C-alpha positions, 0 to 999 in steps of 0.5 A, spaced: 478 425 139 475 431 134 481 436 132 479 442 129 483 441 123 479 434 121 472 437 123 474 444 120 476 440 113 469 437 113 465 444 115 468 447 109 467 442 105 460 441 107 459 449 107 461 449 100 457 443 098 451 445 102 451 452 099 450 448 092 445 444 095 441 450 098 441 454 092 439 449 087 434 447 091 431 454 091 432 455 084 428 449 082 422 450 087 422 458 086 424 459 079 422 452 076 416 451 080 418 444 082 415 441 089 419 443 095 420 436 097 423 434 090 427 440 089 430 439 096 431 432 094 435 433 088 439 439 091 441 433 096 443 428 091 447 433 087 450 435 094 451 427 095 456 426 089 460 432 091 460 431 098 463 423 097 468 426 092 471 431 096 470 427 103 473 421 100 479 426 097 480 430 104 477 428 110 475 421 110 481 417 107 479 409 107 483 404 104 476 400 101 472 405 096 467 400 096 466 400 104 466 408 104 461 408 098 456 403 102 457 408 108 456 414 104 450 411 101 447 409 108 448 416 111 445 419 105 438 415 106 438 417 114 440 424 112 435 424 107 430 422 112 431 426 117 432 432 112 425 431 109 422 430 116 425 437 118 423 440 112 416 437 112 415 439 119 417 446 118 414 448 112 407 445 113 406 445 120 410 451 122 409 455 116 416 457 115 418 459 108 422 454 104 429 458 105 428 457 112 425 450 112 431 448 107 436 451 112 433 448 118 433 441 114 440 441 113 443 443 120 441 437 124 443 432 118 450 435 118 452 433 125 448 426 124 452 424 118 458 427 120 459 423 126 456 416 123 461 417 117 467 418 122 465 412 126 463 407 121 469 409 116 473 408 123 477 415 122 483 416 127 486 423 127 494 422 126 
């Protein structure tokens, strides 16, 4: 069962990390002129490292660092695939701005990755 405390910690960490991802991607795209997909993926990669460190410390406490890292890597690739698909579709076909497209590309993967990590790391509320 999900508890507010558990998902609350994950949400706070994800908001902080997501903000870093979002603003880094915006800076890389808008200021440095990188391709929108490359800028987004760099933001995701930086966010991944921060999310892994904070998540292992405060949310998904596991006895196996290796297993945790593998789960994070697998969920990262799934999250990136979903994120890139949403970003590509909303930016190219829906003609939304980069900021709106990037935001939308962060919402669905947040939930997919959270539940995937929770199940694969066999997290139980205490």
